C-alpha positions, 0 to 999 in steps of 0.5 A: 493504517489510519489517516492523521491530518493537521493544520496550524496558521492563519487560515480556518482549519476546519476545510483544510482538516476536512478535505484532507481526511477526504484525501486520506480515507483510502487509510481507514474509513471506520470513523471519523473526528476533528479537533479544532481550537478558537478559544476553547477546543472543541471535538467533533467526531462520527462513525462511519464516512468523513462525510458523515462527519462533515455532515455533522461537524459542518452544522457546528461552530468550527471557526479556528486556525489550529486542529487536527483530524483523523480518519480510523481503521479500527484495531483496539475497540469497535467503530464507534462514536466513542472509540473515534479519534481525536482522544481527550485525556481525563482532565481535558489538557491534551487531545490527540489522535494516533496511528499505530498500536501501543503494545504495552497499553494495558500495563499502562492503563492499569497503572494510570486506574491506580492513580485515579484515571477513568477511561470512556473508550476501548482505544490503546490511544486514550491510554496514552493521552492519559499517560501524557496528561499525568507525567505533565500534571505530575511534573509540571513540565511543558507539553513537549516534555510530557509528550517526549517522557510519556513516549519514552515509556511506550512500546509499539508503533505510532504517529501522532498529532497532539494539542494541548489545551494550556498551549494552544498555539502550538501542534505536536507531532511524532512518529515510531513505525507509522508515517508522518509528514510535515508540510512547510509553508509561509507561516504555517505548517500541515501534519499528515499521514502522506503527502495527498492533503499536503500538495495542494497547499505546499510541495515543501515537506519534511518526513520524520523519522523514527523517534523524531518530535516535531513542535510546530507554531506560526512562527516556526518549527523545532525538531528533535528526538524523544531523548531530546537531541536537536536535529536540523530539519530537511526540507524536500520537494514533492514531485506530486501533481494535484490531478493524480489524487482526483478521479478525473472522470472515473467513477472510481480510483480503481477504475482510474488507476487500471487505465493508468497502467500503460503510462505508469509502467511507461514511467516506471522504465522511462529514463531506464530502458534505452531502445537507441542504446539497447540497454537498461540502466538501474541507477539506483542499484548502481553501487550494489549491481557487482554484489547482485551479479554475483548473488547466490540467493536472492530472497524477495519479501512482501505482503499481499500483491506485493508478494505476488509480484514477488513471485513473478520475480522469482520466475523472472530472476531464476529463469532468465538470471540463474540465481536461486530465489525464496518468495517469503511473506514478510509477516512469517519471515520476521518470526520464524527465525530465518537463515540469512547470511551476509552473502544473501541479497534481500528484496523487499516490494512495497506499494507504500514503503510504510507496511510494517512487517516488511519493514520489520523484515528489513531490519532482521534481514540487515542485522544478520548482515544481508544487502537489502534492497527496496522495490517502492512507490513513495518517494521519502517513505520508510522502506527506501531509507531503510535499505541499502539501494533500491528502485523507484516504481514512479506508478503515482499516487494509489489511492484504490485499497486494491493494489493494481498499477503498482502490482504491474509497476512492481512486475516491471522493476523484477523484470528490468532487474532480472533482464540485467542480471541475465545478461551481465551473468552471460545467460542472456544473449545479446539478441534475447536481451534486445528482444526483451527490451523491444518487447518491454517497450511494447508493453503499454501499447499493448495494455492500451489494447486490452483496455479497449475491450472493457465492455466485453468483460462488463458483459461477462461479470453481468452473467456471474456477478452473483457466484458464490465462488471463483476458481483461478488456474495459471501455470508458470508465469501465470500461476502468481497472475491467478493468485493475484486475480483471485485477490483481487475479487475477493478484495472488492467484490467479497465473493470467495476466490482462490488461485492455484497452479492449474496442474494442482487442480487434480489435487483437491479443487476439482471436487468443487467444480459444478455448473455453478462455478466460474473458472478463470483459466489463464491459457496464453500460447506459452510452453504450457498451452497444450497442458492448459487446454487438457485443464479446461478439458477437465473442467468442462467435463464436470460441467464448470463454467470456463472464462479463458484469458487467451492469446489473440487469434486462439482458435482451439480454447475459443471451441472449448470455453464459455467466454474468451478474453483476448490479449496480445501475444507477447514474450512469456517473460512478460506475459503477467504484465498483460494477462493481469489486466482483464482480471482487474476489470472483470473484479472491478465490474463484479464489485460494481454490479454487487454495489460494493465500495469498490475504492473502500471495500470493508475491513481493509485499508491501503497501507497496513501500518500495524501489525 
């Protein structure tokens, strides 16, 4: 959840660290800190944004060529200067930064207190710093050995970067359940939670696996396990351009990413969907395709927006391929003793590939013998390594905390899977198969057309920015879109919003409707059109405000609704890819008008790598 960055080399560390923290701030922004070594170790940390830290530290002596930095999303202890990272051990021998949760920190802390240790913060991280120091002093061992022995006693998740005062020309990095990547330069090394702070310095990276420990110096890198088994580092080249992690003229990353969706969807099906051959080929699923085609049950797991994409996938796969599908919250799936068999296919969806609950659910499914597939955006992340096969979304970096292009890229992948399965299982005719391929190719152009109506969404947003509640209604493929639209509004504007199946409105939510309640209705021309018109009439009969997302040229709903947001017509199976776009833009403008921090909404972080 937090952002970690580290550097050792010949360059000044501070500019690299502070720039890296700004790129990683989407992972956490409660507080930030850096530690620099230059003859002695200096620590600077501040509650608030990375800019607050920079304002403070830039007035100090930040010279030094070794350093670590951290931007925090609080777990243990409120956001303040004391709880900010880096943390020092009591006697000052170790300085470390940490992403994750040490689950047995209370017991470790009690033992350390019995041995004379004092604590100044409320964090589990300070416990780990003192545990490493205790082993280091008592055993008279090297810093590396002290770290490995301490981590063998730890229960929980961690991504760590560590400095030892007595061994200042080394950085130690370790991971378990929390991502870390090592950047390899010329006589220099970088540590980071993901590749975004590294790409401007090097394209060569090493992804650490669980229980890996890396010892970095200017002369080289040593990689081993916590148990001291030597490992051969595998250097990979990342395909990431610095322009992809800049705003490129947009005020916020979220709006940039909304407008990138024609490209991100195209990139997701590029090379996989052929108009010339009229076929879909998913190379990442080639080895498991026979089992997929014969599947008796598919379980889709995810969290948040990925769970909503999974719901669309349920409709797609059941509709087009006639395979039963269950969609599970990964956080519930992992704890409720689910029934999983070796015949099951489990599809795990995650933008980051590091979502803690989803990773735990994957391990549970694998232990039960299921075939586990991944849909993920980040190459080299944990989920692609843990699953048997999968499909990358190729959406490019998503920096805004509220997912937008991740959702449409995930739905695109699920649509491709469903279309292939439907055709291979002979549920879809060749004619329907070809029509879906043609329409999928047309989706990016149709989204571009929707984006041209941006000013219309802004006008509507101005009218309802002060509303206290919103209701989102949809049927069929658009029910998950209603849930996603409500989530976007909640996340970034802090307005309470709920998504409901339109037919369920009469079973409770209708009691909320009055002249102050905006109701967003997804009302395209599909097989439920007449039903949704009736729902709109029910809302209007109670003086509710209706904002309707309709098919182009609709005249019936235009007479009923207070506002209409038109989208091009498409096949029902692909309508979610178009209908979600107006809801994303509406949420964005409302949040901006309310002076909310769109890219960094309160209490949220991009990648949930802790429970």
